[in-house]
Kinemage of the C-alpha trace (Angstrom):
@kinemage 1
@onewidth
@group {chain A} dominant
@subgroup {mainchain}
@vectorlist {calphas} color= white
{ca met a 1} P 47.359 96.881 -46.773
{ca ser a 2} L 48.532 97.232 -43.184
{ca ile a 3} L 46.088 100.068 -42.985
{ca phe a 4} L 43.283 97.413 -42.701
{ca lys a 5} L 44.937 95.708 -39.813
{ca lys a 6} L 44.993 98.931 -37.926
{ca phe a 7} L 41.624 99.730 -38.686
{ca val a 8} L 40.170 96.167 -37.926
{ca ser a 9} L 40.180 96.683 -34.120
{ca lys a 10} L 38.485 100.054 -34.501
{ca ile a 11} L 35.684 98.403 -36.613
{ca leu a 12} L 35.130 95.401 -34.349
{ca asn a 13} L 34.366 97.732 -31.559
{ca gln a 14} L 31.964 99.799 -33.438
{ca glu a 15} L 28.374 100.256 -31.784
{ca glu a 16} L 25.612 101.606 -33.563
{ca pro a 17} L 25.397 102.401 -37.328
{ca glu a 18} L 25.311 106.128 -37.885
{ca asp a 19} L 22.591 107.853 -39.863
{ca glu a 20} L 22.857 108.759 -43.514
{ca ser a 21} L 24.002 112.341 -43.006
{ca asn a 22} L 26.892 111.206 -40.991
{ca val a 23} L 27.879 108.790 -43.744
{ca thr a 24} L 27.760 111.670 -46.267
{ca lys a 25} L 29.846 113.988 -44.059
{ca leu a 26} L 32.489 111.232 -43.624
{ca ala a 27} L 32.452 110.612 -47.387
{ca asp a 28} L 33.369 114.303 -47.990
{ca gln a 29} L 36.155 114.158 -45.417
{ca leu a 30} L 37.647 111.053 -47.047
{ca lys a 31} L 37.286 112.175 -50.620
{ca asn a 32} L 41.190 112.086 -51.201
{ca ala a 33} L 41.895 108.966 -49.107
{ca asp a 34} L 42.807 105.629 -50.544
{ca leu a 35} L 39.801 103.659 -52.066
{ca asp a 36} L 40.296 100.690 -49.879
{ca tyr a 37} L 40.420 102.806 -46.723
{ca lys a 38} L 37.604 105.108 -47.723
{ca phe a 39} L 35.374 101.910 -48.571
{ca ala a 40} L 36.114 100.262 -45.209
{ca gln a 41} L 35.358 103.404 -43.235
{ca leu a 42} L 32.056 104.130 -45.004
{ca phe a 43} L 30.971 100.510 -44.851
{ca thr a 44} L 31.301 100.284 -41.107
{ca thr a 45} L 29.998 103.769 -40.554
{ca ser a 46} L 26.794 102.517 -42.136
{ca gly a 47} L 26.572 99.512 -39.872
{ca gly a 48} L 28.410 96.730 -41.939
{ca phe a 49} L 30.755 94.336 -40.254
{ca phe a 50} L 34.199 94.535 -41.980
{ca asn a 51} L 36.706 91.661 -41.910
{ca tyr a 52} L 40.132 92.038 -43.673
{ca cys a 53} L 41.444 88.587 -44.571
{ca gly a 54} L 45.067 88.273 -45.615
{ca asp a 55} L 44.421 84.852 -47.211
{ca glu a 56} L 41.858 82.028 -47.802
{ca ala a 57} L 42.825 80.556 -44.340
{ca glu a 58} L 42.015 83.619 -42.460
{ca ala a 59} L 38.820 84.001 -44.405
{ca leu a 60} L 37.900 80.486 -43.494
{ca his a 61} L 38.513 81.325 -39.856
{ca thr a 62} L 36.518 84.431 -40.010
{ca leu a 63} L 33.587 82.709 -41.652
{ca asn a 64} L 33.583 79.913 -38.975
{ca gln a 65} L 33.584 82.450 -36.231
{ca ile a 66} L 30.559 84.476 -37.875
{ca val a 67} L 28.671 81.080 -38.246
{ca lys a 68} L 29.294 80.193 -34.514
{ca ile a 69} L 28.576 83.738 -33.065
{ca glu a 70} L 25.500 84.305 -35.129
{ca gly a 71} L 24.102 80.819 -34.811
{ca val a 72} L 23.850 80.248 -38.435
{ca ser a 73} L 22.786 76.752 -39.404
{ca asn a 74} L 21.297 76.909 -42.957
{ca val a 75} L 22.915 79.014 -45.549
{ca phe a 76} L 21.891 80.113 -48.945
{ca cys a 77} L 24.865 79.669 -51.303
{ca cys a 78} L 24.909 79.278 -54.914
{ca asp a 79} L 28.624 79.635 -55.616
{ca glu a 80} L 30.624 76.520 -55.718
{ca asp a 81} L 33.848 78.156 -54.405
{ca leu a 82} L 32.078 79.501 -51.383
{ca gln a 83} L 30.269 76.114 -50.985
{ca asn a 84} L 33.866 74.658 -50.350
{ca phe a 85} L 34.274 76.949 -47.458
{ca leu a 86} L 30.915 75.896 -45.947
{ca asn a 87} L 31.807 72.287 -46.428
{ca val a 88} L 35.017 72.781 -44.384
{ca thr a 89} L 33.112 74.627 -41.459
{ca lys a 90} L 30.378 71.873 -41.721
{ca thr a 91} L 27.647 74.302 -42.241
{ca his a 92} L 24.486 73.136 -43.993
{ca phe a 93} L 23.723 75.095 -47.196
{ca thr a 94} L 21.090 75.048 -50.000
{ca asn a 95} L 21.906 76.027 -53.828
{ca thr a 96} L 18.587 77.746 -53.943
{ca leu a 97} L 16.925 80.341 -51.572
{ca asp a 98} L 14.816 78.468 -49.063
{ca ile a 99} L 12.668 79.819 -46.143
{ca asn a 100} L 14.660 77.928 -43.595
{ca asn a 101} L 17.962 79.833 -44.751
{ca asp a 102} L 19.064 82.097 -41.734
{ca ala a 103} L 21.932 83.428 -43.744
{ca ala a 104} L 23.287 83.966 -47.246
{ca phe a 105} L 26.947 83.520 -48.288
{ca ile a 106} L 27.597 85.101 -51.557
{ca thr a 107} L 30.138 86.951 -53.782
{ca cys a 108} L 29.522 90.501 -55.332
{ca glu a 109} L 30.246 92.434 -58.346
{ca phe a 110} L 31.881 95.545 -56.784
{ca leu a 111} L 32.636 97.507 -53.627
{ca ile a 112} L 31.771 101.170 -54.101
{ca ala a 113} L 34.171 103.385 -52.065
{ca phe a 114} L 32.088 106.684 -52.895
{ca asp a 115} L 29.418 105.561 -50.274
{ca gly a 116} L 30.416 102.102 -48.851
{ca arg a 117} L 27.899 100.126 -50.754
{ca ile a 118} L 28.194 96.692 -52.319
{ca met a 119} L 27.074 96.044 -55.916
{ca leu a 120} L 25.209 92.646 -56.512
{ca ser a 121} L 23.922 91.088 -59.727
{ca ala a 122} L 21.940 87.860 -60.726
{ca asn a 123} L 25.612 86.315 -60.887
{ca asn a 124} L 25.679 86.735 -57.026
{ca ile a 125} L 22.095 86.004 -55.958
{ca leu a 126} L 20.593 84.117 -58.952
{ca his a 127} L 17.158 85.161 -60.001
{ca tyr a 128} L 16.220 86.143 -56.421
{ca his a 129} L 15.144 89.743 -55.485
{ca ser a 130} L 17.539 91.040 -52.945
{ca ser a 131} L 14.618 91.804 -50.510
{ca arg a 132} L 14.219 87.945 -50.319
{ca leu a 133} L 17.676 87.390 -48.979
{ca pro a 134} L 18.045 86.263 -45.236
{ca glu a 135} L 18.611 88.687 -42.498
{ca lys a 136} L 22.333 87.817 -42.314
{ca ile a 137} L 24.345 88.303 -45.462
{ca ile a 138} L 28.103 87.392 -45.645
{ca ile a 139} L 29.968 88.458 -48.775
{ca met a 140} L 33.286 87.513 -49.890
{ca ala a 141} L 35.156 89.883 -52.091
{ca asn a 142} L 38.778 90.710 -53.169
{ca val a 143} L 40.452 94.029 -52.747
{ca ser a 144} L 40.632 94.362 -56.567
{ca gln a 145} L 36.868 94.711 -56.618
{ca ile a 146} L 36.930 98.091 -54.931
{ca val a 147} L 36.045 100.905 -57.416
{ca ser a 148} L 35.788 104.707 -56.729
{ca asn a 149} L 32.244 105.066 -57.730
{ca leu a 150} L 28.922 103.878 -59.258
{ca asn a 151} L 30.140 105.243 -62.790
{ca glu a 152} L 33.337 103.155 -62.709
{ca ala a 153} L 31.396 100.124 -61.722
{ca met a 154} L 28.853 100.380 -64.398
{ca met a 155} L 31.593 100.935 -67.159
{ca lys a 156} L 33.252 97.750 -65.917
{ca ile a 157} L 29.952 95.914 -65.908
{ca lys a 158} L 29.189 97.061 -69.379
{ca arg a 159} L 32.505 95.928 -70.819
{ca arg a 160} L 32.049 92.601 -69.195
{ca gly a 161} L 28.483 92.189 -70.566
{ca asn a 162} L 25.881 89.626 -69.505
{ca val a 163} L 25.343 91.009 -66.076
{ca arg a 164} L 21.758 91.679 -65.167
{ca asn a 165} L 19.437 92.506 -62.249
{ca leu a 166} L 21.855 94.856 -60.464
{ca thr a 167} L 21.213 96.093 -56.965
{ca ser a 168} L 23.146 97.385 -54.083
{ca ile a 169} L 23.240 96.915 -50.349
{ca ser a 170} L 24.860 98.490 -47.393
{ca gly a 171} L 25.560 97.998 -43.774
{ca ser a 172} L 22.483 99.971 -42.456
{ca gln a 173} L 19.994 98.858 -45.145
{ca ser a 174} L 21.136 95.259 -46.226
{ca lys a 175} L 18.073 95.291 -48.422
{ca leu a 176} L 17.407 98.495 -50.266
{ca asp a 177} L 14.080 97.015 -51.244
{ca ser a 178} L 12.854 96.749 -47.664
{ca pro a 179} L 14.593 99.486 -45.709
{ca asn a 180} L 12.275 99.146 -42.612
{ca gln a 181} L 14.016 95.837 -41.722
{ca asp a 182} L 16.457 97.000 -38.951
{ca asn a 183} L 17.603 93.531 -37.710
{ca ser a 184} L 19.670 92.539 -40.856
{ca lys a 185} L 23.479 92.077 -40.550
{ca leu a 186} L 25.944 92.417 -43.381
{ca phe a 187} L 29.361 90.966 -42.966
{ca leu a 188} L 32.066 91.480 -45.460
{ca leu a 189} L 35.136 89.232 -45.858
{ca leu a 190} L 37.723 91.296 -47.770
{ca leu a 191} L 40.237 88.805 -49.131
{ca glu a 192} L 43.719 90.168 -50.458
{ca asp a 193} L 44.132 89.186 -54.209
């Protein structure tokens, strides 16, 4: 995974998200690359903020930095494990989506290397429509959640069963349902398994 550590400094210095045609061109160039590297490249090229975390302590530190830098004060978080992280950072959170939430801290189903998108379901955002999520979304995922394409993700979901209300998000359009919202930010904390 040392490729991530080399790549992180380049990602953190990223300026503006590139348009969709540039993401498509990059995807073609990376078709034979490792899945993790391809996902990271495409996710950041589309405007997402990628953070590789070697362990939970590093993830906690990165989360704390995001909360401070972004001025996050009230988080929607329905996952008990993630709530433990917020307790340590002393960040107020609600179990249900509230109009006062200025960020969401959630898990995801899969990370799609084909186009750098993140797949969500009702398991991650409850019954809420993705367009209702706050402008800042922080996602914690594991490297093992990276899949090559949507077909692979759908096969795994079908095998798992009981997954409903699927949607996906990317760095340039944190909310596919409301793509005109340009001020949203998508942060990924990718944790080593």
